[in-house]
C-alpha positions in Angstrom: 9.2 9.2 18.5 7.5 9.1 15.1 4.9 6.6 13.9 3.5 6.0 10.4 -0.3 5.7 10.6 -1.3 7.7 7.5 0.8 8.5 4.4 0.2 12.2 5.1 2.1 11.8 8.3 5.1 12.2 6.0 6.0 15.5 4.4 7.0 15.6 0.8 10.6 16.0 1.8 10.4 13.0 4.2 8.8 11.0 1.4 11.6 11.9 -1.0 14.2 11.0 1.6 12.6 7.6 2.2 12.4 6.9 -1.5 16.0 7.9 -2.0 17.1 5.6 0.8 15.1 2.7 -0.7 16.8 3.4 -4.0 20.2 3.3 -2.4 19.3 0.0 -0.6 18.4 -1.5 -4.0 21.8 -0.5 -5.5 23.9 -1.2 -2.4 22.3 -4.1 -0.5 25.5 -5.3 1.3 26.0 -1.9 2.8 22.7 -2.3 4.8 23.0 -6.0 5.8 23.6 -5.4 9.5 22.1 -2.0 10.1 19.4 -3.5 12.3 21.6 -6.1 14.1 20.2 -6.5 17.6 16.8 -4.9 16.8 13.5 -6.7 16.8 10.4 -6.0 14.7 7.0 -7.2 16.0 4.4 -8.1 13.4 0.9 -7.9 14.9 -1.4 -9.1 12.1 -5.1 -9.3 13.2 -6.2 -10.3 9.8 -4.7 -12.6 7.1 -1.8 -11.3 4.9 0.9 -12.9 2.8 2.7 -10.1 1.0 2.7 -7.4 3.6 3.6 -9.6 6.6 6.3 -11.5 4.7 7.6 -8.3 3.2 8.1 -6.7 6.6 9.7 -9.8 7.9 12.0 -10.1 4.9 12.9 -6.4 5.2 13.9 -6.7 8.8 15.9 -9.9 8.2 17.8 -8.4 5.3 18.7 -5.5 7.6 20.2 -8.0 10.0 17.3 -7.8 12.6 14.9 -10.3 14.1 11.2 -10.7 13.9 8.5 -11.8 16.4 4.7 -11.6 16.4 1.5 -13.3 15.3 -0.3 -13.7 12.0 -3.9 -13.9 13.1 -6.1 -12.6 16.0 -7.0 -16.2 17.0 -3.4 -16.9 17.9 -3.0 -13.8 20.1 -4.4 -12.7 23.5 -7.1 -10.7 21.7 -9.0 -14.1 21.7 -9.1 -13.7 25.5 -10.4 -10.1 25.2 -7.1 -8.1 25.4 -7.4 -4.6 24.0 -5.3 -3.2 21.2 -3.9 -0.6 23.6 -2.8 -3.3 26.1 -1.3 -5.5 23.3 0.7 -2.6 21.9 2.0 -1.6 25.3 3.0 -5.1 26.2 4.6 -5.9 22.8 6.5 -2.6 22.9 8.4 -4.0 26.0 9.7 -6.8 23.7 10.3 -5.1 20.4 12.0 -2.0 19.0 9.3 -1.3 16.3 5.8 -2.7 15.6 4.0 -3.3 12.3 0.2 -3.7 12.8 -2.6 -4.8 10.5 -6.1 -4.7 11.8 -9.6 -5.0 10.3 -10.9 -2.0 12.3 -10.1 1.5 11.1 -8.1 3.5 13.5 -6.7 0.5 15.5 -3.0 1.2 14.6 -3.5 4.8 15.7 -4.8 3.6 19.0 -1.8 1.3 19.3 0.5 4.3 18.6 -1.0 6.1 21.6 0.1 3.4 24.0 3.2 1.9 22.4 6.6 2.8 23.7 8.2 2.1 20.2 7.3 3.3 16.7 4.1 1.8 15.2 3.6 1.3 11.4 0.1 0.9 10.1 0.2 -2.2 7.9 -3.4 -1.7 6.9 -6.5 -0.8 8.9 -9.8 -1.9 7.4 -10.8 0.0 4.3 -9.0 3.1 5.6 -5.3 3.3 5.0 -2.3 1.2 3.9 0.6 3.7 3.9 3.4 1.1 3.3 1.6 -0.1 0.2 1.5 3.5 -0.9 5.3 3.8 -0.3 5.6 0.6 -2.4 3.5 2.1 -5.2 5.4 5.4 -5.2 8.8 3.7 -5.4 7.5 1.4 -8.2 6.2 4.4 -10.2 9.4 6.4 -9.6 11.7 3.4 -10.6 9.7 2.5 -13.7 8.5 5.9 -14.9 11.4 8.1 -13.5 9.1 10.6 -11.9 6.1 11.2 -9.6 4.8 14.3 -11.3 3.2 15.0 -14.7 1.2 11.8 -14.7 -2.3 10.6 -15.6 -3.2 7.8 -13.2 -6.1 5.5 -13.6 -7.5 3.4 -10.8 -9.8 0.5 -11.7 -12.0 -1.8 -9.7 -13.0 -1.5 -6.1 -12.4 2.2 -5.4 -14.8 2.3 -2.4 -13.2 -0.2 -0.1 -9.7 -0.2 -1.6 -7.5 1.3 1.1 -4.5 1.2 -1.2 -6.4 3.4 -3.7 -7.3 6.0 -1.0 -3.8 6.2 0.3 -2.2 6.5 -3.1 -4.6 9.2 -4.3 -3.9 11.3 -1.1 -0.1 10.9 -1.7 0.0 11.5 -5.5 -2.3 14.5 -5.1 0.6 16.4 -3.5 2.7 16.2 -6.7 2.6 18.6 -9.6 0.4 18.1 -12.7 -1.3 14.9 -11.5 -4.7 13.9 -12.9 -6.8 10.9 -12.1 -9.3 8.7 -14.0 -11.5 6.6 -11.6 -12.8 3.5 -13.3 -15.5 1.6 -11.3 -19.1 0.5 -11.2 -21.5 2.9 -9.4 -21.5 0.7 -6.3 -17.7 0.9 -5.9 -16.9 4.6 -6.6 -14.3 6.5 -4.6 -15.8 7.7 -1.3 -17.0 11.3 -1.3 -14.6 12.3 1.4 -11.7 11.5 -0.9 -13.2 13.4 -3.8 -14.2 16.4 -1.6 -11.3 16.7 0.8 -8.5 15.7 -1.5 -9.4 16.1 -5.1 -11.9 19.0 -5.3 -10.3 20.9 -2.4 -7.0 21.1 -4.3 -8.6 21.5 -7.8 -7.0 18.2 -9.0 -8.5 17.1 -12.3 -10.4 13.8 -12.2 -13.1 12.0 -14.1 -15.2 8.9 -13.3 -15.8 6.4 -16.1 -17.4 2.9 -16.3 -15.1 1.2 -18.8 -11.4 0.7 -19.0 -11.5 1.2 -22.8 -12.8 4.7 -22.3 -9.7 5.7 -20.5 -6.8 3.4 -21.4 -5.3 5.6 -24.1 -4.8 8.5 -21.7 -3.1 6.7 -18.9 0.6 6.7 -17.8 -0.3 4.4 -14.9 -3.1 1.9 -14.6 -3.6 0.7 -11.0 -5.8 -2.4 -11.0 -7.5 -3.7 -7.8 -9.6 -6.7 -6.9 -13.1 -6.6 -5.7 -12.6 -7.6 -2.0 -15.0 -10.2 -0.8 -14.0 -9.6 2.8 -15.3 -6.0 2.7 -18.8 -6.9 1.6 -21.7 -7.5 3.9 -23.8 -9.0 1.2 -22.3 -12.0 -0.8 -24.8 -11.5 -3.6 -23.4 -8.0 -4.2 -19.9 -9.4 -4.3 -20.8 -12.2 -6.8 -22.5 -9.6 -9.0 -19.6 -7.2 -9.1 -16.5 -9.4 -8.8 -15.9 -9.9 -12.5 -16.8 -6.4 -13.6 -13.2 -5.6 -14.8 -10.8 -8.1 -16.3 -7.7 -6.6 -18.0 -6.7 -8.5 -21.1 -4.2 -7.8 -23.9 -7.0 -6.8 -26.2 -8.0 -4.0 -23.8 -4.3 -2.8 -23.8 -4.3 -2.4 -27.6 -4.7 1.4 -27.4 -2.6 1.9 -24.3 0.7 3.9 -24.4 3.8 1.7 -25.0 5.4 3.0 -21.7 2.3 2.9 -19.5 2.8 0.8 -16.4 0.3 -1.6 -14.8 0.3 -1.8 -11.0 -1.7 -4.0 -8.6 -1.3 -4.3 -4.8 -2.1 -8.1 -5.0 -3.4 -10.6 -4.4 -4.8 -11.0 -7.9 -7.9 -13.0 -8.4 -9.0 -12.7 -12.0 -9.0 -9.0 -12.7 -5.8 -9.3 -14.7 -5.6 -12.1 -17.2 -2.4 -14.1 -17.0 -1.6 -13.3 -20.6 -0.8 -9.7 -19.4 2.0 -10.9 -17.1 4.5 -11.1 -20.0 3.6 -7.6 -21.3 6.5 -5.2 -20.5 4.0 -2.7 -19.1 3.1 -5.1 -16.3 5.2 -4.3 -13.2 3.0 -5.7 -10.4 5.5 -8.5 -9.5 8.4 -6.1 -9.5 6.2 -4.0 -7.2 6.3 -6.7 -4.6 10.1 -6.5 -4.4 10.1 -2.7 -4.3 7.8 -3.1 -1.2 10.5 -5.0 0.6 13.1 -2.3 -0.1 10.9 0.6 0.9 9.9 -1.1 4.2 13.6 -1.5 4.9 14.0 2.2 4.4 11.0 3.0 6.6 12.2 0.7 9.4 15.6 2.4 9.3 14.1 5.8 9.3 11.7 5.3 12.2 14.5 3.7 14.3 16.9 6.5 13.4 19.5 4.2 11.9 21.9 4.8 9.0 24.4 2.5 7.2 
């Protein structure tokens, strides 16, 4: 039985197969409408989520399956002191596959050790968010036509942004990728990402303070919000939250075919005027997430159309 806890759990071939399946689902939706008939997905969300939880639920429903679960820790037995291990084991008696989001790093991994069914990490603290990474990869592939030969800029909270960490680890495995890391000094990419992923594989990267210093070179601009929930000090959050706001003026020197991604939710780091720019694909990205989660559910359950 296979789980998805970290994006590196998937080989490049497995990634490619998943993305190809997602692309086939996009183009042949009716073909997959009953693939998961009689199957149940449990969504165990210990912290708030809109897009990820609803995306998983919509994916399972569009495959003809059913959904059960909880959307906050307060509405589960964890409020009575039940461990993640016990919850995972119990829920695996009811469901065929589990999607778990948890504020503590490593919680989905612990769940996978005890669950009798596949476990998908739907985000663990500031650590990993592999299904968002699959979403991002599918979005890039669908809108740029490739996952190699790209200069990718990440902007905003690169310290706590689990989506950033996962996507860097994944894209680093493709040919001729370089990164531009745009953040204030307090929110730079963690050293372990720079040392164990970028420097270890001699992947070109540079760190800059301003979007304007990098925008002309980018094929992809991945914007992130400064996450209030990851800060211990509210004063630091208030000081940093408006550091980067993408406007049409700042896009003046960008390539015509550059694509702007964002894992959402957006606060104010992308001005609404940018939404109508053809380079903005972050709302398309949401729908790609549903399709890639359909492909993942099918793959982990060993199903085909």
